[in-house]
C-alpha positions in Angstrom: -48.1 -22.8 61.1 -47.2 -20.9 64.1 -48.5 -19.3 67.1 -47.9 -15.7 67.3 -47.9 -13.5 70.6 -46.9 -9.9 70.2 -46.2 -8.0 73.5 -45.9 -4.4 73.7 -45.0 -2.8 77.1 -47.4 -0.5 77.1 -50.1 -1.9 75.3 -50.5 -6.1 74.6 -51.9 -7.8 71.6 -52.7 -11.2 71.9 -53.7 -13.3 69.2 -54.9 -16.8 70.4 -55.5 -18.0 66.8 -52.8 -19.9 64.8 -51.3 -17.4 62.3 -49.8 -18.7 59.1 -47.1 -16.9 57.1 -48.4 -17.2 53.5 -46.7 -16.1 50.0 -48.5 -13.0 49.6 -49.9 -11.6 46.5 -48.5 -8.3 46.7 -45.3 -9.6 45.7 -45.2 -7.9 42.4 -41.7 -9.2 41.3 -38.6 -10.9 42.2 -35.2 -10.6 41.0 -32.4 -13.4 41.6 -29.3 -11.6 42.6 -26.5 -13.1 45.1 -24.6 -11.3 47.6 -26.4 -7.9 47.3 -25.6 -6.3 50.5 -26.0 -2.7 49.9 -28.8 -0.4 48.3 -28.5 3.2 47.4 -31.7 4.9 45.9 -31.4 7.8 43.8 -35.1 9.3 43.5 -33.9 12.0 41.1 -33.3 9.3 38.2 -35.3 6.7 39.9 -32.4 4.1 39.9 -31.8 1.6 42.6 -28.0 0.8 42.9 -27.1 -2.6 44.3 -23.8 -3.8 45.5 -23.1 -7.1 45.0 -19.9 -9.8 44.6 -17.7 -8.0 42.3 -20.6 -6.3 40.7 -22.7 -2.9 40.8 -26.3 -3.3 39.4 -28.6 -0.6 38.1 -32.4 -1.0 38.6 -35.6 0.5 38.0 -37.3 0.1 41.6 -40.7 0.3 40.2 -40.4 -3.3 38.4 -36.9 -4.8 39.3 -35.7 -4.8 35.7 -32.2 -3.8 34.5 -31.6 -0.2 33.6 -28.1 -0.8 32.5 -25.7 -3.9 32.1 -24.2 -4.7 35.5 -20.6 -3.0 36.2 -18.1 -5.9 36.8 -15.4 -4.7 39.2 -13.6 -8.1 40.1 -10.1 -8.7 41.8 -7.0 -9.6 39.5 -5.7 -13.2 39.5 -2.7 -11.7 41.4 -4.6 -10.1 43.9 -6.8 -13.4 44.6 -3.5 -15.3 44.6 -1.9 -13.0 47.3 -4.9 -13.1 49.3 -4.9 -17.1 49.4 -1.4 -16.8 50.5 -2.4 -15.0 53.4 -4.5 -17.6 54.7 -7.8 -16.7 53.5 -10.4 -18.8 51.8 -10.6 -18.1 47.8 -14.4 -16.9 48.4 -13.4 -14.4 50.8 -10.9 -13.2 48.4 -13.5 -11.5 46.0 -14.5 -7.9 45.9 -17.5 -7.7 47.9 -19.2 -4.2 47.6 -20.0 -2.5 51.3 -20.4 0.8 50.4 -22.5 3.0 47.9 -22.8 6.4 48.6 -23.3 9.8 46.7 -20.6 12.3 47.3 -21.0 16.3 46.9 -19.9 16.4 43.1 -22.5 14.0 42.1 -20.4 10.6 41.8 -21.1 7.7 43.8 -18.5 6.5 46.0 -18.1 2.7 45.7 -15.8 0.7 48.3 -15.4 -3.0 48.2 -13.3 -5.6 50.4 -11.1 -6.5 47.4 -9.5 -9.6 48.2 -8.5 -8.3 52.0 -7.3 -4.9 50.7 -10.2 -2.5 50.8 -10.6 -0.2 47.9 -12.8 2.4 46.7 -13.7 3.8 43.2 -15.8 6.6 41.7 -18.9 5.8 39.7 -20.6 8.3 37.1 -24.2 8.0 37.3 -24.7 9.7 34.2 -22.9 6.9 32.1 -23.2 4.1 34.9 -19.4 3.5 34.6 -16.3 3.3 37.0 -13.8 6.3 36.2 -10.8 5.0 34.8 -7.1 5.9 35.0 -5.7 4.5 31.6 -7.3 1.5 31.1 -7.7 0.6 34.7 -10.2 1.5 37.2 -9.2 4.4 39.2 -8.9 3.0 42.8 -8.2 5.0 46.2 -7.2 3.2 49.4 -10.3 2.0 51.0 -9.1 1.2 54.7 -11.4 2.4 57.2 -14.2 2.7 54.9 -14.7 -1.0 54.1 -13.6 -3.7 56.3 -10.9 -6.2 54.9 -13.1 -9.3 55.7 -16.4 -9.0 54.4 -18.1 -10.6 57.1 -16.9 -7.8 59.6 -19.1 -4.9 60.5 -19.0 -1.3 59.2 -21.4 1.4 58.7 -21.3 4.8 56.4 -23.5 7.6 56.2 -23.0 11.0 54.1 -23.7 14.4 55.2 -23.9 17.0 52.5 -22.0 14.8 50.2 -19.3 14.0 52.9 -18.6 10.6 54.0 -18.4 9.3 57.5 -17.4 5.9 58.1 -16.7 3.2 60.8 -14.8 0.2 60.2 -12.1 -2.2 61.2 -8.5 -0.3 60.1 -6.3 -3.3 59.8 -6.1 -6.6 58.4 -6.3 -8.7 61.7 -9.2 -6.3 62.7 -7.7 -5.2 65.9 -7.7 -1.6 65.3 -11.2 0.2 64.5 -11.7 3.8 63.4 -14.6 6.1 62.9 -13.6 8.9 60.2 -14.8 11.5 58.1 -13.4 10.0 55.1 -13.8 12.3 52.0 -13.5 15.9 52.8 -11.0 17.8 53.0 -9.2 15.6 50.7 -6.0 13.7 52.4 -7.0 15.2 55.7 -9.5 12.9 57.5 -10.6 13.6 61.0 -10.7 10.5 62.8 -10.5 8.6 66.1 -7.5 8.6 68.6 -6.2 5.1 69.0 -7.4 4.6 72.6 -9.7 2.1 74.4 -11.5 4.6 75.9 -13.0 5.3 72.5 -13.7 2.0 71.0 -13.1 -1.4 72.7 -13.5 -4.3 70.4 -16.5 -2.5 68.6 -19.2 -4.1 66.5 -20.5 -1.3 64.2 -24.4 -1.5 63.5 -25.8 1.8 62.0 -25.0 5.5 61.7 -27.2 8.2 60.9 -27.4 12.1 60.1 -29.4 14.1 62.1 -30.0 17.9 60.9 -30.1 20.8 63.1 -32.0 23.9 62.8 -29.1 25.9 63.7 -26.8 24.1 61.3 -24.8 22.3 63.9 -25.5 18.9 62.4 -24.4 15.5 64.1 -23.5 12.2 63.2 -24.6 9.4 65.5 -23.1 5.9 65.4 -24.5 3.0 67.0 -22.3 -0.2 67.9 -21.6 -2.7 70.9 -18.6 -3.0 72.4 -16.6 -4.3 75.8 -17.4 -2.1 78.4 -14.7 -1.8 80.8 -16.3 0.0 83.6 -18.4 -3.3 84.6 -16.5 -6.4 86.5 -16.5 -8.8 84.7 -16.2 -6.9 81.6 -19.5 -7.2 79.4 -20.3 -6.4 75.9 -23.0 -3.3 75.8 -24.8 -1.0 73.4 -23.3 2.4 72.8 -24.3 5.4 70.8 -21.6 8.0 69.9 -21.9 11.4 68.7 -19.5 13.9 66.5 -20.4 17.2 65.2 -20.2 17.5 61.5 -18.0 20.6 61.4 -15.5 19.1 63.8 -12.1 19.7 62.2 -9.9 18.4 64.9 -7.9 20.4 67.2 -5.1 23.0 66.5 -2.3 21.2 68.7 -4.2 18.4 70.9 -6.2 16.0 69.0 -5.1 17.0 65.7 -7.0 15.5 62.6 -8.8 13.8 65.5 -12.2 14.1 67.0 -12.8 16.8 69.4 -16.5 16.3 69.9 -16.6 12.4 70.3 -19.1 11.3 73.0 -20.6 8.0 73.7 -23.1 6.5 76.2 -24.5 3.2 77.1 -28.2 2.4 75.4 -30.2 0.2 78.0 -33.2 -2.0 76.7 -34.9 -3.7 79.7 -38.0 -4.9 80.6 -40.2 -2.8 83.1 -39.3 -5.6 85.7 -35.8 -5.3 85.3 -35.7 -9.0 84.9 -34.4 -9.4 81.2 -32.1 -7.0 79.3 -31.5 -6.9 75.6 -27.7 -6.4 74.7 -27.2 -7.9 71.1 -28.0 -4.6 68.9 -28.7 -6.0 65.3 -29.8 -2.8 63.6 -31.0 0.9 64.2 -33.3 3.0 62.0 -34.1 6.8 62.5 -37.4 8.2 62.0 -38.6 11.9 62.2 -42.0 11.7 63.8 -42.9 15.2 62.3 -41.4 15.2 59.1 -38.9 18.1 58.6 -38.5 18.7 62.3 -35.0 16.9 63.3 -35.8 17.5 67.2 -38.9 14.9 66.8 -36.2 12.0 65.7 -36.6 8.7 67.3 -34.3 5.6 66.7 -36.1 2.3 66.5 -33.3 0.0 67.6 -33.7 -3.7 66.9 -32.1 -6.4 69.6 -32.0 -9.9 70.1 -31.2 -12.3 72.8 -31.5 -15.8 73.8 -33.6 -17.0 76.9 -33.3 -20.5 78.0 -32.5 -21.7 74.5 -35.3 -19.8 72.9 -34.6 -16.8 70.4 -36.1 -13.4 71.7 -36.3 -10.2 69.6 -37.2 -6.7 71.1 -37.6 -3.4 69.6 -36.5 -0.3 72.0 -37.2 3.2 70.8 -34.8 6.0 71.8 -35.7 9.8 71.4 -33.0 12.2 70.2 -34.2 14.5 72.9 -33.1 12.0 75.7 -29.7 11.4 74.1 -28.9 15.1 73.6 -29.9 15.9 77.2 -27.4 13.4 78.4 -24.6 14.5 76.1 -25.5 18.3 77.0 -25.8 17.8 80.9 -24.7 14.3 82.3 -22.0 13.4 84.1 -18.6 12.4 82.7 -17.5 9.0 83.9 -13.8 8.8 85.6 -13.6 12.4 86.5 -11.3 12.7 89.5 -12.6 13.5 92.9 -13.2 17.2 93.3 -12.4 18.1 89.7 -15.2 20.0 87.7 -16.2 20.1 83.9 -14.3 22.8 82.1 -15.8 25.6 80.0 -16.9 25.5 77.3 -18.7 22.3 77.9 -16.8 19.4 76.2 -18.2 17.3 73.2 -20.8 20.0 72.3 -21.4 21.4 68.8 -22.4 25.0 69.7 -21.8 27.6 72.4 -24.7 28.9 74.8 -23.5 32.5 73.8 -24.5 31.5 70.0 -21.1 32.5 69.1 -19.6 30.2 66.1 -18.1 26.7 67.1 -14.8 26.2 65.6 -13.0 23.0 66.9 -9.7 24.6 65.8 -10.3 27.4 68.7 -11.6 24.9 71.6 -9.2 25.5 74.5 -6.6 22.9 75.2 -8.2 22.0 78.5 -11.4 21.1 77.0 -9.7 19.0 74.5 -7.6 17.0 77.0 -10.6 16.5 79.2 -12.6 15.0 76.3 -9.7 12.8 75.2 -9.5 11.4 78.6 -13.5 11.2 79.6 -15.6 10.6 76.3 -18.1 8.1 78.2 -21.0 9.7 80.1 -21.8 8.2 83.6 -25.6 7.8 82.9 -27.2 5.7 80.5 -30.1 6.0 78.1 -32.8 3.6 79.4 -36.0 2.6 77.9 -38.3 -0.5 78.0 -39.2 -2.6 74.9 -41.8 -1.2 72.7 -42.5 -5.0 71.6 -41.1 -8.5 72.2 -41.3 -11.7 70.3 -40.5 -15.1 71.2 -39.2 -17.8 69.0 -38.3 -14.9 66.2 -35.0 -13.4 65.1 -35.4 -10.3 63.6 -32.5 -9.0 61.3 -33.6 -5.6 60.1 -35.8 -2.7 60.8 -37.4 0.1 58.7 -40.0 2.7 60.0 -42.2 4.8 58.2 -44.5 7.6 59.4 -48.4 7.7 59.3 -50.7 10.8 59.1 -50.6 10.8 62.8 -47.4 12.2 64.2 -47.2 9.8 67.2 -47.9 6.8 64.5 -45.7 4.8 62.4 -45.5 1.1 60.7 -42.6 -0.9 61.6 -41.3 -3.3 58.7 -39.3 -5.8 60.1 -37.4 -8.9 58.5 -36.5 -12.2 59.9 -33.6 -14.7 59.6 -36.3 -17.0 58.0 -37.1 -14.7 55.0 -40.1 -13.4 56.1 -41.4 -9.4 56.4 -43.4 -8.4 59.3 -45.7 -5.3 59.1 -46.4 -3.9 62.7 -48.3 -0.7 63.4 -47.4 1.7 66.3 -50.2 4.2 67.1 -49.7 6.3 70.5 -49.4 3.4 72.8 -51.0 0.6 70.9 -48.9 -1.8 69.1 -50.3 -4.3 66.4 -49.2 -7.0 64.3 -50.7 -6.6 60.9 -49.1 -9.0 58.7 -46.4 -11.5 58.0 -45.2 -12.1 54.6 -42.8 -14.9 53.3 -40.5 -13.3 50.8 -38.4 -16.3 49.9 -39.0 -20.0 49.5 -35.6 -20.3 51.2 -34.7 -20.1 54.9 -32.2 -17.0 54.8 -32.1 -13.9 56.6 -33.5 -10.5 55.0 -30.6 -7.9 54.9 -32.1 -5.0 53.5 -35.4 -3.3 53.6 -36.3 0.1 51.9 -39.5 1.7 51.5 -40.5 3.1 47.8 -43.7 4.3 46.6 -45.8 2.0 48.8 -43.7 -1.1 48.3 -41.0 -2.5 50.4 -37.7 -3.6 48.3 -36.7 -6.3 50.2 -33.2 -8.1 50.1 -31.7 -11.4 51.2 -28.7 -13.4 50.3 -30.2 -14.7 47.0 -32.8 -12.4 45.8 -34.7 -9.0 45.5 -38.2 -8.7 46.0 -40.8 -5.7 45.8 -43.5 -6.2 48.0 -46.9 -4.2 48.1 -47.0 -2.9 51.8 -49.2 0.5 51.6 -53.0 0.6 51.3 -55.6 -1.4 52.7 -55.9 -4.0 50.2 -52.6 -5.4 51.3 -54.9 -6.7 54.5 -56.6 -10.0 53.1 -59.2 -11.0 55.7 -61.4 -9.5 58.0 -59.2 -10.3 60.9 -56.1 -8.7 59.6 -58.0 -5.7 58.3 -59.6 -5.0 61.7 -55.9 -4.7 63.1 -55.4 -2.2 60.5 -58.1 0.0 61.9 -55.7 2.5 62.9 -54.3 2.8 59.6 -57.8 4.1 58.4 -58.7 0.6 57.0 -62.4 -1.1 57.4 -63.7 -4.3 56.3 -66.5 -4.0 53.7 -68.5 -7.2 54.0 -70.4 -7.0 50.7 -67.2 -6.7 48.9 -65.3 -9.0 51.1 -62.3 -6.8 51.0 -60.4 -4.4 53.1 -60.8 -0.8 52.0 -59.8 2.5 53.1 -62.6 4.4 55.0 -64.6 7.1 53.3 -66.2 10.3 54.5 -69.5 8.5 53.7 -68.8 5.6 55.6 -70.2 5.4 59.1 -67.5 6.3 61.8 -66.8 3.1 64.2 -66.9 4.1 67.9 -63.3 3.8 69.2 -64.4 2.0 72.0 -65.8 -0.9 69.8 -64.1 -4.2 68.9 -63.2 -3.7 65.2 -63.4 -7.4 65.0 -67.0 -7.5 65.4 -67.6 -6.8 61.7 -65.7 -10.2 61.4 -68.4 -12.5 63.3 -68.1 -14.2 66.2 -65.5 -16.8 65.3 -62.7 -14.5 64.6 -63.9 -12.2 67.1 -63.8 -14.5 70.0 -60.2 -15.7 69.2 -58.8 -12.3 68.8 -59.5 -9.7 71.2 -59.0 -6.1 71.1 -55.7 -4.6 72.0 -55.6 -4.2 75.6 -54.3 -1.5 77.8 -51.5 -2.7 79.9 -50.8 0.0 82.8 -47.3 0.7 83.9 
């Protein structure tokens, strides 16, 4: 049993009753699988691919049964021995799959740590097999796409079948890179080796954001050491590159000409506490099909007086884009001006086609020396939870464009559901996924279910529909999702057109009786 207190900066929910996390009846199936660290869902074939230690799995996402026998992609004995000779532990000298992404030709690009020598291969979804070169797996260098050490950070995303990655670039993990890795072949566009761009980064997430004019952009989220502070501290950053960036013609050849970065700040309204340890970021279009409505739900953790604290801060694409488009550049010489066209942009104001190979040298030299914005992107936490460490976040739209449901995994193997409707933040459910105390490392929403991964298992959990809320009290919290408690059936059901419409000012817990209502007040507005 534990006491739960969910706080929102705009709205505040307090539940004074103890709230017990229970094994949920909606857990339809669980598959015991170790070290499944990466998911890839193919909706066209209804196949869920999992990357694990030395193997790739293909499952039916509807019931987690095997679709094909697993692919084994193990390290050879010689490679294992060579890894151990370099001072690494035998367990770390396996091939931990870190990346599964579809390429433009329909194949799946698979990368693994491969005994501290990252390698990539190509998987044919039609036959569920790795392509061969003779009798051996056809492999290509995976440096910069997958870390040498399976415990090191990395992130990857595809844009129109082209792979973009961020990872360590050498064995000691002292060099880092952000690369367009697969197209055109053998001509990657990458970052230049400068601490101005990446200073001991820890990569967290990446996202493709489409643009109505075709100027799509790739966003990377990470933490790094900020030299602009004295003493130096680790801060959260967002960086952006243009999808069509091909590098410069003379300056910055095969290097990003559009790389910009800015600090993200998540701080409470009284500027008392900052949240600086970024754990995960999930992008969500609030209006489906409208990229400009994208918001990034960022998960932070920290420790305060020995107690764990987790916070969710939300950053709008509009705010980030505005800063990159109009903000000041850091470390500009006194009296100098920003060259024209403005550095780091993916399009010109006069609507002429943007081509990085024709960007003036003075613009490229400027952005090479000044990639960091002076201003920060600030926001206050949407919610804060004490005594809980969240490890993963996923968000899903509701019918209301201002509404979403957040699914958060904890380091204790739980899945929490939280609704966000306008300025209302409401805890809906806490579900124990496993019997083990282990972190949730993947959450994927599929057909009303959450596919939840941990180091030892994969579970399929019902999360959509009013039936998932088993008591009147929990059902009342889900009123904003269109749920109402049926006292006769003693069940949470969807509101029907025939049902009497409840006054929005009424406490939905009245239907639960005085006992529950007295201990769980309605969400209250907190004016800020």
